[in-house]
N, C-alpha and C positions, 0 to 999 in steps of 0.2 A: 705298864708293859707297852713297849713300843713295837710298832709294826714295821717289818722290813718291806722293801719294794716288791720283793718276791711274794710275800703274803698278800700284799694289796692286789697284785696282778692275779694271783690265784682266786682271790675273793671276787674280783670283777669278772673273771672268766666263768666261775661257778654261777654267778648271778645271771650272766648272759645266757648260759646254758639253761638255767632254770626258767628264765623269761621266755626263751625260745620254746622250751618244752611246754610251758604253760599256754602259750599262744596257740600252738599247734593242736594240742589235745583239747583245750577248753573252748576254743573258738572255732578253729577251722574244721575240726572233725564233726561237731554238731551241724555246721553248715553243710558239710559234705553229705552227712546222713539225710539232712532235710532235702537236699537236692535229689538224692536217690529216691526218696519217698515221693517227691513231686513228679519226678520222671515216671515212676510207676503209676501214679494216679493219672497223669496225662496219657500214658499208654492205655490205661483202662478206659478212660473217657473217649480216647480216639478209637479204641476197639469197639466200644458201644456205638459210637457215631457211625463207624463203618458198617457195623452189623445192622443198624437201623436203615442206613442207606441201601444196603444189600437187600434187606427185607422189602423196602419200598420198590426197588427195582424188580425183585422177584414177583411181587403182587402185580405190578404194572405189566410185566411180561406175561404172567398167568392170565390176567384179565384180557390182555391184548390177544393172546392165543385163543381165548374163549370167543372174543369178538370175531377174529378171523375165521374160526371154525363155523360160527353161526352165520357169518356173512357168506361163506362158501355154500352152506346149506340153503340159505335164502336164494342165492343165485341159481343153485341146482334146481330148486323147486319152481322158480319163476320161468326158467328156460326149458323145463321138462316138456317133452312132446307127448306125454301120456294123455289119453283122452279124459281120464278122471284122476285127479291128484289131490293130495293133502295141501291145503293152503300154506304159503310160506310163512315162517315165523320171523318177525322183525329181529335183526341182529341185536345182541345185548352183550354186556361185559361180565356180569356177575353170575356165576352158576347158581342154579336153583332159584335165586331171588329174581333174576331176569329184570323186568321193568318195574318190579314192585315198589322200589324206593321212590322213583320219580312219579309214579302214579299216586303214591301215598302223600308225597309232599305237595304236588300241584297237578292234579289230573287234567286240568284245562290246558295248561302249557304242554304237558307231556303228550297228550293226544294230538294237539295242534302240531307239535314238532314231528310226531310220527306220521301224521297225514301229509305233511309237507314233504317228508323224506320218501314216502312211497308213491306220491303223485296220484295218478288216477286208478291205482290198483284197487279193485273192488272188494277183495276178500283177503284178509291177512290174519295172522295170529300173533299174540303177545305172550311171552313166558312170564307167569306170575306165580311165585312160590311153588315152582315145580309143575304147574299146570299150564296148559295152552288155552288161552281165551281167544276166541275167534270173533272178529269184527266183520259184519256183512254190510257192503255198500252196493249201490247200483240197483235201479228198479227191476232189471231182469233177474237179479239174484234174490231180491226181496219177494218178487212174484213167485219164484220157485219155493221159497221158504214158507209162503202162505199155504202151500199144499200139504204142510204138516201141521194142521190146526190144533191137534190135541196131544200129539206124542212128544212135543218139544217144550211144553210149559214146565215151569219150575216152581213148585210150592215152597221149596227151600228158601227162596228169597223172602217170602212172608215170615218164615221162622227167624231168619237172620235179622229182619227189621224189628220184629217183636222183641227179640232178645236184646239187641244193641241199643235201639232208640227208645223203646218203651219200657225196658226193664222187666219183661215178663219172665217169671220163673220157669226153669227147665221142665218141671212136671206138667206145665200147661202147654208149652210149645211142642212137647213130645206128641201131643195129639195131632198137630199139623204134620209132623214127621211121619206118623203112623198112618195118616189118611192118604191112601193111594187110590181113592175112588174118583178123583178128578172133580172139576167144577160143573160138569154137565149134569142134567137131571138124572140120566141113567149112569150108574156106576161103571167104571172101566172093567173090562173082562178080567176075571181073576181076583177082583177085590172082595174082601170079606168084612169090610168095615161096617159096623152097625149103622143103621140109618141116622140115629141121633148123634153119632160121632163123625158124621160127614161134615166136619166143621168147614172145610174148604168150600164145598158146594152150598151149604146152608147160609153161610154169611155172605157169600157172593150173590146168591139169589136174593137175599134181603136187600143188599145194596141196589141191585138191578131193579127191583120192584119199586123202591121209593125214590130213586134218583134218575130213573129213566122211564119207568113204566107207570102204572096207575097211581102211584103215590107222589109222582113228581109235582103235579099241580098244587096239591095241598101243602107240600113242604115248601115250595117256592112262595106261595101266598103268605105263609107264616113268616118266612124270611123278609119278604117285602114289607109286611105290616110292621115288623119289629124295626127294620131300618128306617121306615118313614117316621115312626114314633121317636127315633133317636136323633133325627136331623135337627130339630129345634135346639137341642143342647149344644150344637156346634156353633151357635150364635153367628150365623151368617146374615148380615144386614145389607142395607142399600149402599153403605160406604165400604170401601175396600178394607179387607181384613188380611193382615200379613201373617203368613204361616211359614215356619222354617223348612218343613218337609212335607211333600204331597202324600207319601206313603203313611207316615205317622198320623197325619190328619184323618185319613179315611180308613186305615186298617182297623183301628180300635172299634168304631161303631159297626163296621161290617162283620168283624169277627164275633162281637157280642151278639149281633142280630142272628148270625148263623147258629151260634150256640143255643140261643133261645128257641129258634125254630126247631132244632133237634131235641132239646131237653126240657123245654118249658122254662118258667121263671125261677124254679127252686134253686138250680145250680148257681145262678148269679147271686141269689140271696145268701147261699152258703158261703160263697167267695166272690165278693164284688170285683176282685182283681184277677179273676180266673182268665179273662180274655187277655189282659195285659201280661200275665205270666206266660200264656201260650206264645205270645208274640216275642217274648224274651227267649223262649226255649228254641224257636225255629232255627236260629243260626248255628246251633250246636249239632245239627244233623250229621255233617261230615266228621267232626271229631268223635262223635259217639259211634258212628259206623266204622271208624278206624280203630275202635277199641281203646281209646285213651282212658287211662285209669282215673279214679275219683280224685286223687290228689292233684292231677293236672287241670281238671275242669270241675272243681267242686260246685260251682254255681249250677252247672247243667244237672248234676245229680240231685242237688237240693231242690231245684225247680221240678224235676221229675217226681220226687217223693211228694212234694206239696200238691202238685196237680192230681196225682193218683189219689191222694188222701181226700182232696175235695170231691172227687168223683165217688169215692166210697161213702162219704157222708151223705151226698145227694142220693145215692142208691139206698142207703139205710132209711132215709126219710120217705122216699117213694114207696119202698116195700111196706113200710108200716102204715102209710096213709092211703094208698091207692085202693079204690073200690071200682068195680066194673061199671057202675052207673055214673062214674065221674067222666066218662068218655062222651064228648059232644057228638051226637048222631050225625050232624051235618059236616063238621070239620074232621072228626076222628081224633081230636086232640083231648088231652086231659091235663089238669094242673100239676101233676106229679112227675110223670114220665115225659110229658110234652107231646111227642109225636107217636103215631102208630109204628113208625120206623124203629123207635127205641123200645117200645113195648114188645114188639116181635123179637128184637134182639135178646131181651131178657129170657124169653122162653127158649130160644135156640141155645144160647150159651149156658143156661141153667141145666140143660140135659146132657151136657158133654161130660163124659167120665173124667174124673180127676181134677175137674175145674172147681175151684172154690170161689168165694165172693171176691177175693183179691184178684184172681185171674180175670174175672168178668170186668172188674173195675179197670184193670190195665187195658183190656181190649176196647172198652168204651172210651178210655182216654185216647186211644189210637184214632177213634172216629173224630173226636174234636180236634186232635192234632192234625188229622188229615193224612195219616201215613199210608204207606203202600200195603194195605191189607188185601190179601187174596190176589196179589198182583194187580189189584184194582187201583188205578191212580186217581182216587177221589181225594183230593187235597184242597178243600175249600180255602182254608186260610193260607196254605202254602202256595197254591197255584191260582185258584180262581180269583180271589180278591186282588192280589197283585196284578194279575192280567187285566182286570177291570180298570185298575188305576192307570196302568200303562196305556190303556185305550184313551183315557182322558188326555194323556200327554200328547199322543199323536193327533188327536182331534183338535185340541185347543191351540196347539202351536202352528196349525195350518188354518189361517183365517178363512180361506176359500172353502176348505173342507167343512169347517164349522158352519159357515153360512148355508152350504148345500144341505147338510144334515138337518139343520134347524128347519129348512124349507120342507124337507120330507116329513118331519114330525108334525109340522103345522098342517100339512095336507091331510093327515089322518086324525087330527084333533087329539093328539096325545096329551094326557094330563098327569097320570101317575103310574107307578109300577104295579098297581093291584087290579086295574081294570082288565078283566078277562078278555074282552073284545079287543081292547087296545093292545094287549100283549101280543096277540096273534098278528095284528097289523104291523107292529114294530118289528117282530121277528121276520116278517116278509119283506122288509125294505131292502132292496138289492145292495145299496151302498153300505148300509150298516152290516149286512151279511158279509160283504167283502172286507170291511174293516176288521170284523171279528176273525175271519179266516186268515187275513194277513198278519194280524197280531199273533196268532198261534204259529204261523209259519216262521215268523221272525224271532219270537221270544221264547219258544219252547225248545228245551234241550234235554230230552229224556233219552235214556238208553233202555230199550226193551230187552230184558234178560230172559234168555231161553236156554234149553238144555237138550242135547242130542239124544238123551235117554239110552236105552239098552242096545240100540242099533245105530249104525252110521247114518248120517244125513247127507244126501247128495244134492248139491245146489249147482246145477249145470255142470261145469267141468271140475267143480270142487267137491271133495269128500271130507266132511267133518267127522272125525272119529267119534265113536260112541262115548258117552260119559263126559262130553266137552261142554264148556260154557259158550254160549253164543250171544253176542251183543249186537243190537241194531240201533245205531245212533240216529235219532231223528234230525238233529241239527245238520248233519252232513247231507241227508236226503233233501232237507228243506232249502239247501243252498247249492243244489246241483245245477251248475250253469248250463249243462247239456240238456236239461229238462225244462227249467222254468223260463217263462217269458220275461225278458228285461227290456223289450222294445229296442233291440240293438244296443244295449248298454245304457239306455237312457234312465232306466230304473234298476240300479244294481241290487243284487239279492241281499246285501247287508244293510239295505235301507228300506224303510216303510213306504209302500206304495198302496194307497187306499183302493185303487181300482184294479189291482192285479187279478182279482177273481171276477171281474165284470166282463161280460161278452156283449159287445155292441153289434147289432145285426148288420150294420153297414161297414163294419171294420173286421175283416177276417184275421187281422193280426192282433186283435184283442183277446183277452182270456188268459188263464194262468199258465198254459203250456206253450213252450216254444214250438213253432211250426216245423215239421219235417220237410224234406225237400219236395216230396210229392204234394204235400199240402201247400207249399209256397207256390207251386205251379198253378194250383187251383185258385189261389188268391187273384192271380192276374187275369182270370177269365171274367168276362162281363157278367154282372149280376142283375137280377131283377130288382125293380124299385121296391124299397122297404117302406111300408106304411107306418110301422111303429118302430121308431129309432131309439126307444128307451132301452137302457142296458139291462141285462139279466144276470143274476148271480149264477156262477157255474163252478162246481168242484168235480165234474165228471172226468174220469180217466186219470185220477190222481192217487189211487189207492196205494201204489207201490212207491210213491215219492212224497206222500203227505200223511204223516202218522202222529199228530200231536197228542193223541190219547193212547198210543201204543198200538200193538197188533196182536193177532191171535185170539184165542178164546178168552183171554183175560184182559181184553181191551177195556178201558175205563168205563164202568157202568154209570159214572157221574157226569158223562159228557152232555147229557140232556140238560141237567141242572146247570152245568157250567155255561153252556151256550145261552140259556135264558138269563142267568144272572149278569153275565158280562154285557150282553146287548141291552138289557133293560136298565142296568145301572148307568151305562154310558148315555142312554137316551134321557134318563131322568136328570142327570147333572147338566147335560147340554141344554135341555129345555128350561131349567130353572136358574142356572147360575152363569156368571162370567168368571173366567179364570185367566190370569196372566202370569206367565212364568218369568222369574227374575234372573235366571241364568241365561247367558247368551246362547241363543239357538236351542236351548233346552236339550243339549246333547249330554249324554252321561256314559260313564264307563260301567260295563256290566260286571257285577260281582260273581265270583266263582263259587260262592257259598252254596248255591243250589244247582250247580252244574250236574247234569245226568239224571236229575229227578223232576225237572219241570221248568216253571217260569224263571227266566233269567232276570234278576232284579237289579236296580241301580246300585252301584257301589257306594255312592255318596248321597247326600241329600238333594232334593229338588225344591228349592224355595219358590214360593208363589204367593199370589194374593187372590182373594175370592170375594165376590159380592153377589147379591141377588141380580138376576138378569135385568138389564136396563132398557133394552130395545123392544120389549114387549114380545 
């Protein structure tokens, strides 16, 4: 069958139509649909992006308005002409939280920034989690604060530390919360707490007796004997011995000696690494206080459990073996509990309602750890030992100071830390007293925590509302350029000056305080000839600007022991050994790990070499 030209043309035309139809529907339409879907997705993504941007802008605007409002409030308070007014609160961005985040992340930098921003303003408030926390600066304000010796103390701080740092169960810390009798011998009016449940007073009095009162000498002698016994194990010979870090070298024997002085030899037999575990536990203080959970700092909680368990085992052995006739009538020590300090604690803690053996063990763990119990800043291993070591740094890096101090020790025939007569002579050396006082001024950064209680507290022109937290930073007071003597800037307050607390009879410009104008006039007047030109140590007139052990009725009861240990340890090492530091200038950056609670320690290592003294 033949095809006509007409048929062929029709066939080609139909094919073209079919091809056109196929191309449009099978190819172009799906592409068109895909384009529509992509456009919708792009619109949605763009909408989400714009929504995100608008949300950010809204938050920025909201936070900005909060800052503007708090700034206006700050200016209103600072410029108010009222005779008595509430201190201004530093402006902040985030409602309710206020300054909490920056204080949580880095309190050292946060407070430094705030202090720079407010300048010389002596009293101000910070908003933290909906509460106003007031910071007190200036000697005239601190002097006024001292007129409230008992009504502004805060036992809740003890409860907080016991819970967060030591892991004490709530049923035990509740006894601190319920104790409203105060730390004084006489209970506060209106208190109905049983005498045996006055845990605040009883434990504080126990600290005071053995760290400052009649038990001080015996406890110190035990510490000194234990440390002297451990010195040979350090293997210090006539030749130089290299050591990577000064703190690591001395902290271990000093901590172990303090533990033995308190608890006797059994605890170290139970756990030979108890002192080492304590030293590992110290840097976790701030993370624990911030409430970081177990999964973030597992090692801290593991060490906590291990240390408490070691104390519980030691307690069990001592309870089973102790007999009254084990006590040495001369020293008051026994082989099981160690010191009278610890034996008395067992009687006190054992009579408190709701306290079991675990609660007592946790409390005693706090003694070894040196925590802030009863608002008492007795922290031997946290504060005293590191301060003793920092004393070595300042003495041995200044060859002239080292030579002078060795001359003073030779004059009194010093031999060791245990000679009772020599101890009193060492403690009376004016130069060593000044070194000790200057160490505390420069290296202590504690914040005394107080509470305004049920009534407002008036501090000159400022009125602190009732129920408010009050903080008094010692480091600010210790570096007050308006108060402290710098010899016209020759000895700046951020540097160690061994003679800052020495008064020379023929130099009216000497001494720790900066002279006032009327006193400067007095200096220019002719003076009588001075027969004894030797300097004398002076800390008079410093009460409101010098508070290394806190202030108020809860001032550290361990200050007597601390003074004795720091001065005697420095005297011993200066007398027996030569030390050379291997880092240039022996300058170090301060760690923020212990800011607000005591001694500011080096951030890194201090390499050195040591040998027995060669010059006789």
